[in-house]
PQR file of N, CA, C, O and H, with PARSE charges and radii, in Angstrom:
ATOM      1  N   MET A   1      69.130 180.700  80.935 -0.4000 1.5000
ATOM      2  CA  MET A   1      69.740 181.991  80.722 -0.0000 2.0000
ATOM      3  C   MET A   1      68.692 182.939  80.161  0.5500 1.7000
ATOM      4  O   MET A   1      67.968 182.608  79.221 -0.5500 1.4000
ATOM      5  N   LEU A   2      68.628 184.099  80.745 -0.4000 1.5000
ATOM      6  CA  LEU A   2      67.745 185.154  80.257 -0.0000 2.0000
ATOM      7  C   LEU A   2      68.507 185.951  79.206  0.5500 1.7000
ATOM      8  O   LEU A   2      69.625 186.397  79.463 -0.5500 1.4000
ATOM      9  H   LEU A   2      69.216 184.367  81.508  0.4000 1.0000
ATOM     10  N   VAL A   3      67.926 186.134  78.038 -0.4000 1.5000
ATOM     11  CA  VAL A   3      68.548 186.913  76.968 -0.0000 2.0000
ATOM     12  C   VAL A   3      67.674 188.130  76.711  0.5500 1.7000
ATOM     13  O   VAL A   3      66.480 188.005  76.436 -0.5500 1.4000
ATOM     14  H   VAL A   3      67.018 185.771  77.830  0.4000 1.0000
ATOM     15  N   LEU A   4      68.278 189.309  76.804 -0.4000 1.5000
ATOM     16  CA  LEU A   4      67.557 190.559  76.592 -0.0000 2.0000
ATOM     17  C   LEU A   4      68.180 191.330  75.435  0.5500 1.7000
ATOM     18  O   LEU A   4      69.385 191.247  75.198 -0.5500 1.4000
ATOM     19  H   LEU A   4      69.248 189.411  77.028  0.4000 1.0000
ATOM     20  N   THR A   5      67.364 192.063  74.733 -0.4000 1.5000
ATOM     21  CA  THR A   5      67.854 192.949  73.681 -0.0000 2.0000
ATOM     22  C   THR A   5      67.823 194.372  74.216  0.5500 1.7000
ATOM     23  O   THR A   5      66.794 194.829  74.715 -0.5500 1.4000
ATOM     24  H   THR A   5      66.385 192.130  74.925  0.4000 1.0000
ATOM     25  N   ARG A   6      68.936 195.068  74.116 -0.4000 1.5000
ATOM     26  CA  ARG A   6      69.059 196.443  74.587 -0.0000 2.0000
ATOM     27  C   ARG A   6      69.764 197.274  73.537  0.5500 1.7000
ATOM     28  O   ARG A   6      70.503 196.735  72.713 -0.5500 1.4000
ATOM     29  H   ARG A   6      69.772 194.697  73.711  0.4000 1.0000
ATOM     30  N   LYS A   7      69.550 198.560  73.556 -0.4000 1.5000
ATOM     31  CA  LYS A   7      70.243 199.503  72.687 -0.0000 2.0000
ATOM     32  C   LYS A   7      71.221 200.304  73.535  0.5500 1.7000
ATOM     33  O   LYS A   7      71.166 200.265  74.764 -0.5500 1.4000
ATOM     34  H   LYS A   7      68.950 198.998  74.226  0.4000 1.0000
ATOM     35  N   ALA A   8      72.109 201.026  72.875 -0.4000 1.5000
ATOM     36  CA  ALA A   8      73.072 201.871  73.587 -0.0000 2.0000
ATOM     37  C   ALA A   8      72.333 202.802  74.543  0.5500 1.7000
ATOM     38  O   ALA A   8      71.280 203.346  74.210 -0.5500 1.4000
ATOM     39  H   ALA A   8      72.153 201.057  71.876  0.4000 1.0000
ATOM     40  N   ASN A   9      72.897 202.977  75.732 -0.4000 1.5000
ATOM     41  CA  ASN A   9      72.391 203.832  76.815 -0.0000 2.0000
ATOM     42  C   ASN A   9      71.174 203.254  77.534  0.5500 1.7000
ATOM     43  O   ASN A   9      70.618 203.917  78.410 -0.5500 1.4000
ATOM     44  H   ASN A   9      73.752 202.535  76.003  0.4000 1.0000
ATOM     45  N   GLN A  10      70.749 202.058  77.197 -0.4000 1.5000
ATOM     46  CA  GLN A  10      69.669 201.422  77.939 -0.0000 2.0000
ATOM     47  C   GLN A  10      70.273 200.612  79.081  0.5500 1.7000
ATOM     48  O   GLN A  10      71.433 200.205  79.019 -0.5500 1.4000
ATOM     49  H   GLN A  10      71.201 201.519  76.486  0.4000 1.0000
ATOM     50  N   THR A  11      69.481 200.384  80.118 -0.4000 1.5000
ATOM     51  CA  THR A  11      69.958 199.769  81.354 -0.0000 2.0000
ATOM     52  C   THR A  11      69.159 198.527  81.693  0.5500 1.7000
ATOM     53  O   THR A  11      67.984 198.405  81.347 -0.5500 1.4000
ATOM     54  H   THR A  11      68.539 200.714  80.169  0.4000 1.0000
ATOM     55  N   ILE A  12      69.821 197.614  82.376 -0.4000 1.5000
ATOM     56  CA  ILE A  12      69.184 196.423  82.935 -0.0000 2.0000
ATOM     57  C   ILE A  12      69.410 196.471  84.443  0.5500 1.7000
ATOM     58  O   ILE A  12      70.539 196.683  84.886 -0.5500 1.4000
ATOM     59  H   ILE A  12      70.775 197.714  82.657  0.4000 1.0000
ATOM     60  N   ASN A  13      68.372 196.280  85.229 -0.4000 1.5000
ATOM     61  CA  ASN A  13      68.493 196.237  86.688 -0.0000 2.0000
ATOM     62  C   ASN A  13      68.435 194.794  87.157  0.5500 1.7000
ATOM     63  O   ASN A  13      67.607 194.003  86.705 -0.5500 1.4000
ATOM     64  H   ASN A  13      67.455 196.108  84.869  0.4000 1.0000
ATOM     65  N   ILE A  14      69.341 194.473  88.079 -0.4000 1.5000
ATOM     66  CA  ILE A  14      69.336 193.157  88.721 -0.0000 2.0000
ATOM     67  C   ILE A  14      69.138 193.401  90.207  0.5500 1.7000
ATOM     68  O   ILE A  14      70.027 193.918  90.883 -0.5500 1.4000
ATOM     69  H   ILE A  14      70.014 195.116  88.446  0.4000 1.0000
ATOM     70  N   GLY A  15      67.985 193.030  90.705 -0.4000 1.5000
ATOM     71  CA  GLY A  15      67.673 193.316  92.107 -0.0000 2.0000
ATOM     72  C   GLY A  15      67.595 194.824  92.328  0.5500 1.7000
ATOM     73  O   GLY A  15      67.325 195.595  91.407 -0.5500 1.4000
ATOM     74  H   GLY A  15      67.263 192.610  90.156  0.4000 1.0000
ATOM     75  N   ASP A  16      67.839 195.221  93.580 -0.4000 1.5000
ATOM     76  CA  ASP A  16      67.729 196.631  93.942 -0.0000 2.0000
ATOM     77  C   ASP A  16      69.025 197.412  93.784  0.5500 1.7000
ATOM     78  O   ASP A  16      68.999 198.642  93.755 -0.5500 1.4000
ATOM     79  H   ASP A  16      68.058 194.595  94.328  0.4000 1.0000
ATOM     80  N   ASN A  17      70.172 196.713  93.678 -0.4000 1.5000
ATOM     81  CA  ASN A  17      71.422 197.468  93.746 -0.0000 2.0000
ATOM     82  C   ASN A  17      72.442 197.132  92.658  0.5500 1.7000
ATOM     83  O   ASN A  17      73.625 197.439  92.813 -0.5500 1.4000
ATOM     84  H   ASN A  17      70.193 195.713  93.701  0.4000 1.0000
ATOM     85  N   ILE A  18      72.009 196.509  91.564 -0.4000 1.5000
ATOM     86  CA  ILE A  18      72.918 196.246  90.450 -0.0000 2.0000
ATOM     87  C   ILE A  18      72.284 196.765  89.162  0.5500 1.7000
ATOM     88  O   ILE A  18      71.152 196.418  88.822 -0.5500 1.4000
ATOM     89  H   ILE A  18      71.048 196.260  91.438  0.4000 1.0000
ATOM     90  N   LYS A  19      73.039 197.605  88.456 -0.4000 1.5000
ATOM     91  CA  LYS A  19      72.600 198.127  87.168 -0.0000 2.0000
ATOM     92  C   LYS A  19      73.668 197.831  86.131  0.5500 1.7000
ATOM     93  O   LYS A  19      74.861 198.010  86.376 -0.5500 1.4000
ATOM     94  H   LYS A  19      73.958 197.887  88.732  0.4000 1.0000
ATOM     95  N   ILE A  20      73.225 197.378  84.977 -0.4000 1.5000
ATOM     96  CA  ILE A  20      74.132 197.154  83.851 -0.0000 2.0000
ATOM     97  C   ILE A  20      73.648 198.050  82.718  0.5500 1.7000
ATOM     98  O   ILE A  20      72.512 197.935  82.258 -0.5500 1.4000
ATOM     99  H   ILE A  20      72.256 197.232  84.777  0.4000 1.0000
ATOM    100  N   LYS A  21      74.534 198.949  82.275 -0.4000 1.5000
ATOM    101  CA  LYS A  21      74.185 199.902  81.227 -0.0000 2.0000
ATOM    102  C   LYS A  21      74.986 199.573  79.967  0.5500 1.7000
ATOM    103  O   LYS A  21      76.187 199.311  80.033 -0.5500 1.4000
ATOM    104  H   LYS A  21      75.456 199.042  82.648  0.4000 1.0000
ATOM    105  N   ILE A  22      74.312 199.591  78.835 -0.4000 1.5000
ATOM    106  CA  ILE A  22      74.982 199.416  77.554 -0.0000 2.0000
ATOM    107  C   ILE A  22      75.611 200.766  77.216  0.5500 1.7000
ATOM    108  O   ILE A  22      74.910 201.710  76.852 -0.5500 1.4000
ATOM    109  H   ILE A  22      73.337 199.804  78.782  0.4000 1.0000
ATOM    110  N   VAL A  23      76.933 200.852  77.336 -0.4000 1.5000
ATOM    111  CA  VAL A  23      77.636 202.114  77.137 -0.0000 2.0000
ATOM    112  C   VAL A  23      77.904 202.353  75.658  0.5500 1.7000
ATOM    113  O   VAL A  23      77.741 203.468  75.161 -0.5500 1.4000
ATOM    114  H   VAL A  23      77.502 200.085  77.631  0.4000 1.0000
ATOM    115  N   GLU A  24      78.313 201.308  74.964 -0.4000 1.5000
ATOM    116  CA  GLU A  24      78.675 201.465  73.558 -0.0000 2.0000
ATOM    117  C   GLU A  24      78.512 200.138  72.836  0.5500 1.7000
ATOM    118  O   GLU A  24      78.801 199.077  73.388 -0.5500 1.4000
ATOM    119  H   GLU A  24      78.446 200.403  75.368  0.4000 1.0000
ATOM    120  N   ILE A  25      78.051 200.211  71.608 -0.4000 1.5000
ATOM    121  CA  ILE A  25      77.962 199.034  70.754 -0.0000 2.0000
ATOM    122  C   ILE A  25      78.828 199.319  69.541  0.5500 1.7000
ATOM    123  O   ILE A  25      78.614 200.297  68.825 -0.5500 1.4000
ATOM    124  H   ILE A  25      77.816 201.074  71.159  0.4000 1.0000
ATOM    125  N   GLY A  26      79.816 198.449  69.315 -0.4000 1.5000
ATOM    126  CA  GLY A  26      80.732 198.656  68.203 -0.0000 2.0000
ATOM    127  C   GLY A  26      80.734 197.475  67.263  0.5500 1.7000
ATOM    128  O   GLY A  26      79.846 196.623  67.305 -0.5500 1.4000
ATOM    129  H   GLY A  26      79.990 197.654  69.896  0.4000 1.0000
ATOM    130  N   ASN A  27      81.736 197.435  66.421 -0.4000 1.5000
ATOM    131  CA  ASN A  27      81.865 196.366  65.441 -0.0000 2.0000
ATOM    132  C   ASN A  27      82.362 195.097  66.131  0.5500 1.7000
ATOM    133  O   ASN A  27      83.569 194.905  66.280 -0.5500 1.4000
ATOM    134  H   ASN A  27      82.458 198.127  66.388  0.4000 1.0000
ATOM    135  N   GLY A  28      81.456 194.244  66.546 -0.4000 1.5000
ATOM    136  CA  GLY A  28      81.827 192.990  67.176 -0.0000 2.0000
ATOM    137  C   GLY A  28      82.017 193.065  68.672  0.5500 1.7000
ATOM    138  O   GLY A  28      82.534 192.112  69.256 -0.5500 1.4000
ATOM    139  H   GLY A  28      80.476 194.399  66.426  0.4000 1.0000
ATOM    140  N   PHE A  29      81.626 194.149  69.328 -0.4000 1.5000
ATOM    141  CA  PHE A  29      81.783 194.246  70.782 -0.0000 2.0000
ATOM    142  C   PHE A  29      80.637 195.054  71.384  0.5500 1.7000
ATOM    143  O   PHE A  29      79.942 195.802  70.696 -0.5500 1.4000
ATOM    144  H   PHE A  29      81.206 194.923  68.854  0.4000 1.0000
ATOM    145  N   VAL A  30      80.468 194.879  72.676 -0.4000 1.5000
ATOM    146  CA  VAL A  30      79.525 195.673  73.470 -0.0000 2.0000
ATOM    147  C   VAL A  30      80.281 196.133  74.701  0.5500 1.7000
ATOM    148  O   VAL A  30      80.911 195.318  75.376 -0.5500 1.4000
ATOM    149  H   VAL A  30      81.032 194.272  73.235  0.4000 1.0000
ATOM    150  N   LYS A  31      80.234 197.414  75.008 -0.4000 1.5000
ATOM    151  CA  LYS A  31      80.885 197.946  76.199 -0.0000 2.0000
ATOM    152  C   LYS A  31      79.803 198.154  77.256  0.5500 1.7000
ATOM    153  O   LYS A  31      78.808 198.841  77.024 -0.5500 1.4000
ATOM    154  H   LYS A  31      79.722 198.076  74.460  0.4000 1.0000
ATOM    155  N   LEU A  32      80.023 197.535  78.438 -0.4000 1.5000
ATOM    156  CA  LEU A  32      79.051 197.589  79.527 -0.0000 2.0000
ATOM    157  C   LEU A  32      79.575 198.442  80.668  0.5500 1.7000
ATOM    158  O   LEU A  32      80.775 198.458  80.942 -0.5500 1.4000
ATOM    159  H   LEU A  32      80.832 196.977  78.626  0.4000 1.0000
ATOM    160  N   GLY A  33      78.684 199.143  81.324 -0.4000 1.5000
ATOM    161  CA  GLY A  33      78.980 199.811  82.582 -0.0000 2.0000
ATOM    162  C   GLY A  33      78.193 199.100  83.665  0.5500 1.7000
ATOM    163  O   GLY A  33      77.001 198.836  83.503 -0.5500 1.4000
ATOM    164  H   GLY A  33      77.709 199.130  81.102  0.4000 1.0000
ATOM    165  N   ILE A  34      78.858 198.787  84.777 -0.4000 1.5000
ATOM    166  CA  ILE A  34      78.203 198.033  85.844 -0.0000 2.0000
ATOM    167  C   ILE A  34      78.255 198.840  87.130  0.5500 1.7000
ATOM    168  O   ILE A  34      79.334 199.226  87.579 -0.5500 1.4000
ATOM    169  H   ILE A  34      79.826 199.001  84.909  0.4000 1.0000
ATOM    170  N   GLU A  35      77.104 199.095  87.722 -0.4000 1.5000
ATOM    171  CA  GLU A  35      77.014 199.720  89.044 -0.0000 2.0000
ATOM    172  C   GLU A  35      76.569 198.640  90.015  0.5500 1.7000
ATOM    173  O   GLU A  35      75.492 198.061  89.874 -0.5500 1.4000
ATOM    174  H   GLU A  35      76.228 198.781  87.357  0.4000 1.0000
ATOM    175  N   ALA A  36      77.426 198.377  91.015 -0.4000 1.5000
ATOM    176  CA  ALA A  36      77.122 197.351  92.006 -0.0000 2.0000
ATOM    177  C   ALA A  36      77.827 197.713  93.303  0.5500 1.7000
ATOM    178  O   ALA A  36      78.766 198.508  93.290 -0.5500 1.4000
ATOM    179  H   ALA A  36      78.301 198.848  91.130  0.4000 1.0000
ATOM    180  N   PRO A  37      77.393 197.147  94.419 -0.5600 1.5000
ATOM    181  CA  PRO A  37      78.081 197.413  95.688  0.2800 2.0000
ATOM    182  C   PRO A  37      79.550 197.012  95.596  0.5500 1.7000
ATOM    183  O   PRO A  37      79.888 196.018  94.955 -0.5500 1.4000
ATOM    184  N   ARG A  38      80.422 197.791  96.241 -0.4000 1.5000
ATOM    185  CA  ARG A  38      81.861 197.534  96.203 -0.0000 2.0000
ATOM    186  C   ARG A  38      82.220 196.147  96.740  0.5500 1.7000
ATOM    187  O   ARG A  38      83.199 195.548  96.296 -0.5500 1.4000
ATOM    188  H   ARG A  38      80.147 198.599  96.763  0.4000 1.0000
ATOM    189  N   GLU A  39      81.447 195.642  97.680 -0.4000 1.5000
ATOM    190  CA  GLU A  39      81.773 194.338  98.263 -0.0000 2.0000
ATOM    191  C   GLU A  39      81.416 193.172  97.345  0.5500 1.7000
ATOM    192  O   GLU A  39      81.727 192.024  97.660 -0.5500 1.4000
ATOM    193  H   GLU A  39      80.652 196.129  98.040  0.4000 1.0000
ATOM    194  N   LEU A  40      80.772 193.450  96.223 -0.4000 1.5000
ATOM    195  CA  LEU A  40      80.410 192.412  95.266 -0.0000 2.0000
ATOM    196  C   LEU A  40      81.491 192.333  94.194  0.5500 1.7000
ATOM    197  O   LEU A  40      81.609 193.241  93.371 -0.5500 1.4000
ATOM    198  H   LEU A  40      80.519 194.383  95.968  0.4000 1.0000
ATOM    199  N   PRO A  41      82.291 191.252  94.191 -0.5600 1.5000
ATOM    200  CA  PRO A  41      83.345 191.156  93.176  0.2800 2.0000
ATOM    201  C   PRO A  41      82.749 190.929  91.790  0.5500 1.7000
ATOM    202  O   PRO A  41      81.789 190.176  91.628 -0.5500 1.4000
ATOM    203  N   ILE A  42      83.333 191.590  90.799 -0.4000 1.5000
ATOM    204  CA  ILE A  42      82.894 191.449  89.410 -0.0000 2.0000
ATOM    205  C   ILE A  42      84.125 191.123  88.584  0.5500 1.7000
ATOM    206  O   ILE A  42      85.090 191.887  88.586 -0.5500 1.4000
ATOM    207  H   ILE A  42      84.113 192.202  90.930  0.4000 1.0000
ATOM    208  N   TYR A  43      84.106 190.001  87.878 -0.4000 1.5000
ATOM    209  CA  TYR A  43      85.243 189.552  87.078 -0.0000 2.0000
ATOM    210  C   TYR A  43      84.802 189.221  85.660  0.5500 1.7000
ATOM    211  O   TYR A  43      83.682 188.757  85.445 -0.5500 1.4000
ATOM    212  H   TYR A  43      83.321 189.381  87.876  0.4000 1.0000
ATOM    213  N   ARG A  44      85.682 189.459  84.697 -0.4000 1.5000
ATOM    214  CA  ARG A  44      85.479 188.897  83.362 -0.0000 2.0000
ATOM    215  C   ARG A  44      85.618 187.384  83.509  0.5500 1.7000
ATOM    216  O   ARG A  44      86.384 186.907  84.346 -0.5500 1.4000
ATOM    217  H   ARG A  44      86.591 189.836  84.872  0.4000 1.0000
ATOM    218  N   GLU A  45      84.886 186.639  82.704 -0.4000 1.5000
ATOM    219  CA  GLU A  45      84.860 185.185  82.879 -0.0000 2.0000
ATOM    220  C   GLU A  45      86.245 184.562  82.776  0.5500 1.7000
ATOM    221  O   GLU A  45      86.577 183.679  83.568 -0.5500 1.4000
ATOM    222  H   GLU A  45      84.263 187.027  82.024  0.4000 1.0000
ATOM    223  N   GLU A  46      87.071 185.003  81.811 -0.4000 1.5000
ATOM    224  CA  GLU A  46      88.385 184.386  81.651 -0.0000 2.0000
ATOM    225  C   GLU A  46      89.267 184.629  82.877  0.5500 1.7000
ATOM    226  O   GLU A  46      90.064 183.765  83.242 -0.5500 1.4000
ATOM    227  H   GLU A  46      86.802 185.720  81.168  0.4000 1.0000
ATOM    228  N   LEU A  47      89.136 185.789  83.513 -0.4000 1.5000
ATOM    229  CA  LEU A  47      89.891 186.072  84.730 -0.0000 2.0000
ATOM    230  C   LEU A  47      89.352 185.252  85.897  0.5500 1.7000
ATOM    231  O   LEU A  47      90.127 184.723  86.694 -0.5500 1.4000
ATOM    232  H   LEU A  47      88.489 186.491  83.216  0.4000 1.0000
ATOM    233  N   TYR A  48      88.053 185.143  86.001 -0.4000 1.5000
ATOM    234  CA  TYR A  48      87.429 184.361  87.062 -0.0000 2.0000
ATOM    235  C   TYR A  48      87.864 182.892  86.985  0.5500 1.7000
ATOM    236  O   TYR A  48      88.172 182.280  88.007 -0.5500 1.4000
ATOM    237  H   TYR A  48      87.423 185.573  85.353  0.4000 1.0000
ATOM    238  N   GLU A  49      87.886 182.333  85.773 -0.4000 1.5000
ATOM    239  CA  GLU A  49      88.308 180.942  85.601 -0.0000 2.0000
ATOM    240  C   GLU A  49      89.772 180.770  85.983  0.5500 1.7000
ATOM    241  O   GLU A  49      90.134 179.758  86.584 -0.5500 1.4000
ATOM    242  H   GLU A  49      87.635 182.830  84.943  0.4000 1.0000
ATOM    243  N   LYS A  50      90.624 181.742  85.645 -0.4000 1.5000
ATOM    244  CA  LYS A  50      92.036 181.675  86.003 -0.0000 2.0000
ATOM    245  C   LYS A  50      92.204 181.738  87.523  0.5500 1.7000
ATOM    246  O   LYS A  50      93.015 180.999  88.081 -0.5500 1.4000
ATOM    247  H   LYS A  50      90.330 182.564  85.157  0.4000 1.0000
ATOM    248  N   LEU A  51      91.452 182.604  88.197 -0.4000 1.5000
ATOM    249  CA  LEU A  51      91.510 182.694  89.655 -0.0000 2.0000
ATOM    250  C   LEU A  51      91.081 181.381  90.311  0.5500 1.7000
ATOM    251  O   LEU A  51      91.694 180.947  91.286 -0.5500 1.4000
ATOM    252  H   LEU A  51      90.793 183.204  87.744  0.4000 1.0000
ATOM    253  N   LYS A  52      90.042 180.755  89.786 -0.4000 1.5000
ATOM    254  CA  LYS A  52      89.607 179.461  90.316 -0.0000 2.0000
ATOM    255  C   LYS A  52      90.704 178.428  90.149  0.5500 1.7000
ATOM    256  O   LYS A  52      90.975 177.652  91.066 -0.5500 1.4000
ATOM    257  H   LYS A  52      89.545 181.107  88.994  0.4000 1.0000
ATOM    258  N   GLN A  53      91.336 178.411  88.983 -0.4000 1.5000
ATOM    259  CA  GLN A  53      92.418 177.464  88.717 -0.0000 2.0000
ATOM    260  C   GLN A  53      93.584 177.691  89.673  0.5500 1.7000
ATOM    261  O   GLN A  53      94.139 176.733  90.211 -0.5500 1.4000
ATOM    262  H   GLN A  53      91.116 179.040  88.238  0.4000 1.0000
ATOM    263  N   LEU A  54      93.959 178.947  89.888 -0.4000 1.5000
ATOM    264  CA  LEU A  54      95.061 179.256  90.804 -0.0000 2.0000
ATOM    265  C   LEU A  54      94.724 178.844  92.230  0.5500 1.7000
ATOM    266  O   LEU A  54      95.598 178.370  92.956 -0.5500 1.4000
ATOM    267  H   LEU A  54      93.509 179.726  89.451  0.4000 1.0000
ATOM    268  N   ASN A  55      93.476 179.016  92.640 -0.4000 1.5000
ATOM    269  CA  ASN A  55      93.063 178.607  93.984 -0.0000 2.0000
ATOM    270  C   ASN A  55      93.160 177.096  94.154  0.5500 1.7000
ATOM    271  O   ASN A  55      93.585 176.614  95.204 -0.5500 1.4000
ATOM    272  H   ASN A  55      92.767 179.401  92.051  0.4000 1.0000
ATOM    273  N   VAL A  56      92.772 176.351  93.132 -0.4000 1.5000
ATOM    274  CA  VAL A  56      92.872 174.892  93.195 -0.0000 2.0000
ATOM    275  C   VAL A  56      94.337 174.481  93.285  0.5500 1.7000
ATOM    276  O   VAL A  56      94.694 173.614  94.082 -0.5500 1.4000
ATOM    277  H   VAL A  56      92.428 176.742  92.279  0.4000 1.0000
ATOM    278  N   GLU A  57      95.188 175.105  92.466 -0.4000 1.5000
ATOM    279  CA  GLU A  57      96.610 174.783  92.477 -0.0000 2.0000
ATOM    280  C   GLU A  57      97.256 175.134  93.814  0.5500 1.7000
ATOM    281  O   GLU A  57      98.085 174.379  94.322 -0.5500 1.4000
ATOM    282  H   GLU A  57      94.898 175.810  91.818  0.4000 1.0000
ATOM    283  N   SER A  58      96.879 176.272  94.383 -0.4000 1.5000
ATOM    284  CA  SER A  58      97.484 176.674  95.653 -0.0000 2.0000
ATOM    285  C   SER A  58      97.046 175.755  96.795  0.5500 1.7000
ATOM    286  O   SER A  58      97.778 175.583  97.769 -0.5500 1.4000
ATOM    287  H   SER A  58      96.205 176.885  93.971  0.4000 1.0000
ATOM    288  N   ALA A  59      95.866 175.173  96.678 -0.4000 1.5000
ATOM    289  CA  ALA A  59      95.403 174.242  97.704 -0.0000 2.0000
ATOM    290  C   ALA A  59      96.207 172.946  97.680  0.5500 1.7000
ATOM    291  O   ALA A  59      96.213 172.198  98.658 -0.5500 1.4000
ATOM    292  H   ALA A  59      95.271 175.314  95.886  0.4000 1.0000
ATOM    293  N   LYS A  60      96.882 172.681  96.567 -0.4000 1.5000
ATOM    294  CA  LYS A  60      97.674 171.463  96.427 -0.0000 2.0000
ATOM    295  C   LYS A  60      99.120 171.650  96.881  0.5500 1.7000
ATOM    296  O   LYS A  60      99.913 170.712  96.794 -0.5500 1.4000
ATOM    297  H   LYS A  60      96.877 173.289  95.773  0.4000 1.0000
ATOM    298  N   LEU A  61      99.479 172.833  97.361 -0.4000 1.5000
ATOM    299  CA  LEU A  61     100.860 173.085  97.778 -0.0000 2.0000
ATOM    300  C   LEU A  61     101.294 172.131  98.884  0.5500 1.7000
ATOM    301  O   LEU A  61     100.520 171.816  99.787 -0.5500 1.4000
ATOM    302  H   LEU A  61      98.835 173.595  97.432  0.4000 1.0000
ATOM    303  N   ASP A  62     102.510 171.688  98.804 -0.4000 1.5000
ATOM    304  CA  ASP A  62     103.104 170.872  99.847 -0.0000 2.0000
ATOM    305  C   ASP A  62     103.539 171.824 100.964  0.5500 1.7000
ATOM    306  O   ASP A  62     104.500 172.575 100.801 -0.5500 1.4000
ATOM    307  H   ASP A  62     103.139 171.944  98.070  0.4000 1.0000
ATOM    308  N   MET A  63     102.843 171.792 102.078 -0.4000 1.5000
ATOM    309  CA  MET A  63     103.105 172.733 103.162 -0.0000 2.0000
ATOM    310  C   MET A  63     104.522 172.606 103.719  0.5500 1.7000
ATOM    311  O   MET A  63     105.119 173.612 104.102 -0.5500 1.4000
ATOM    312  H   MET A  63     102.062 171.182 102.210  0.4000 1.0000
ATOM    313  N   ASP A  64     105.070 171.393 103.773 -0.4000 1.5000
ATOM    314  CA  ASP A  64     106.435 171.217 104.267 -0.0000 2.0000
ATOM    315  C   ASP A  64     107.431 171.914 103.345  0.5500 1.7000
ATOM    316  O   ASP A  64     108.367 172.555 103.821 -0.5500 1.4000
ATOM    317  H   ASP A  64     104.584 170.576 103.462  0.4000 1.0000
ATOM    318  N   LYS A  65     107.240 171.796 102.024 -0.4000 1.5000
ATOM    319  CA  LYS A  65     108.126 172.474 101.080 -0.0000 2.0000
ATOM    320  C   LYS A  65     107.982 173.988 101.190  0.5500 1.7000
ATOM    321  O   LYS A  65     108.969 174.717 101.101 -0.5500 1.4000
ATOM    322  H   LYS A  65     106.479 171.275 101.637  0.4000 1.0000
ATOM    323  N   LEU A  66     106.750 174.460 101.383 -0.4000 1.5000
ATOM    324  CA  LEU A  66     106.518 175.895 101.529 -0.0000 2.0000
ATOM    325  C   LEU A  66     107.185 176.423 102.794  0.5500 1.7000
ATOM    326  O   LEU A  66     107.831 177.471 102.761 -0.5500 1.4000
ATOM    327  H   LEU A  66     105.947 173.868 101.455  0.4000 1.0000
ATOM    328  N   LYS A  67     107.035 175.707 103.911 -0.4000 1.5000
ATOM    329  CA  LYS A  67     107.674 176.119 105.160 -0.0000 2.0000
ATOM    330  C   LYS A  67     109.193 176.131 105.016  0.5500 1.7000
ATOM    331  O   LYS A  67     109.861 177.039 105.511 -0.5500 1.4000
ATOM    332  H   LYS A  67     106.511 174.856 103.938  0.4000 1.0000
ATOM    333  N   ASP A  68     109.737 175.118 104.333 -0.4000 1.5000
ATOM    334  CA  ASP A  68     111.178 175.062 104.101 -0.0000 2.0000
ATOM    335  C   ASP A  68     111.620 176.254 103.261  0.5500 1.7000
ATOM    336  O   ASP A  68     112.635 176.883 103.561 -0.5500 1.4000
ATOM    337  H   ASP A  68     109.194 174.381 103.931  0.4000 1.0000
ATOM    338  N   PHE A  69     110.883 176.561 102.235 -0.4000 1.5000
ATOM    339  CA  PHE A  69     111.193 177.692 101.357 -0.0000 2.0000
ATOM    340  C   PHE A  69     111.165 179.008 102.146  0.5500 1.7000
ATOM    341  O   PHE A  69     112.012 179.877 101.941 -0.5500 1.4000
ATOM    342  H   PHE A  69     110.059 176.050 101.991  0.4000 1.0000
ATOM    343  N   LEU A  70     110.199 179.143 103.035 -0.4000 1.5000
ATOM    344  CA  LEU A  70     110.052 180.373 103.833 -0.0000 2.0000
ATOM    345  C   LEU A  70     110.961 180.374 105.051  0.5500 1.7000
ATOM    346  O   LEU A  70     111.048 181.378 105.759 -0.5500 1.4000
ATOM    347  H   LEU A  70     109.511 178.436 103.202  0.4000 1.0000
ATOM    348  N   GLY A  71     111.636 179.263 105.302 -0.4000 1.5000
ATOM    349  CA  GLY A  71     112.539 179.180 106.449 -0.0000 2.0000
ATOM    350  C   GLY A  71     111.812 179.010 107.769  0.5500 1.7000
ATOM    351  O   GLY A  71     112.325 179.396 108.819 -0.5500 1.4000
ATOM    352  H   GLY A  71     111.565 178.448 104.727  0.4000 1.0000
ATOM    353  N   ILE A  72     110.624 178.436 107.721 -0.4000 1.5000
ATOM    354  CA  ILE A  72     109.842 178.204 108.935 -0.0000 2.0000
ATOM    355  C   ILE A  72     110.115 176.785 109.409  0.5500 1.7000
ATOM    356  O   ILE A  72     109.989 175.834 108.638 -0.5500 1.4000
ATOM    357  H   ILE A  72     110.207 178.122 106.868  0.4000 1.0000
ATOM    358  N   LYS A  73     110.488 176.643 110.678 -0.4000 1.5000
ATOM    359  CA  LYS A  73     110.783 175.324 111.222 -0.0000 2.0000
ATOM    360  C   LYS A  73     109.505 174.656 111.692  0.5500 1.7000
ATOM    361  O   LYS A  73     108.631 175.300 112.272 -0.5500 1.4000
ATOM    362  H   LYS A  73     110.590 177.416 111.304  0.4000 1.0000
ATOM    363  N   ASN A  74     109.405 173.368 111.440 -0.4000 1.5000
ATOM    364  CA  ASN A  74     108.253 172.593 111.907 -0.0000 2.0000
ATOM    365  C   ASN A  74     108.326 172.451 113.417  0.5500 1.7000
ATOM    366  O   ASN A  74     109.389 172.202 113.985 -0.5500 1.4000
ATOM    367  H   ASN A  74     110.115 172.845 110.969  0.4000 1.0000
ATOM    368  N   THR A  75     107.193 172.611 114.043 -0.4000 1.5000
ATOM    369  CA  THR A  75     107.153 172.457 115.505 -0.0000 2.0000
ATOM    370  C   THR A  75     106.273 171.314 115.902  0.5500 1.7000
ATOM    371  O   THR A  75     106.120 171.035 117.091 -0.5500 1.4000
ATOM    372  H   THR A  75     106.329 172.814 113.582  0.4000 1.0000
TER
END
């Protein structure tokens, strides 16, 4: 892990098209501004972990029960 020290209003560049700006430093928090291409998803870690968990759970769905619930007949 790369650890950098920055002050408010300073920026970090990642590659050619991602910028992270330190917007505000407060009591126990740092507010970041992120400029990145729209097609690049950006998630807070806790949300990203929840999405991964939901994807794993949805992959375990019983398709026959789902089809029955949706009223789809097996062919």
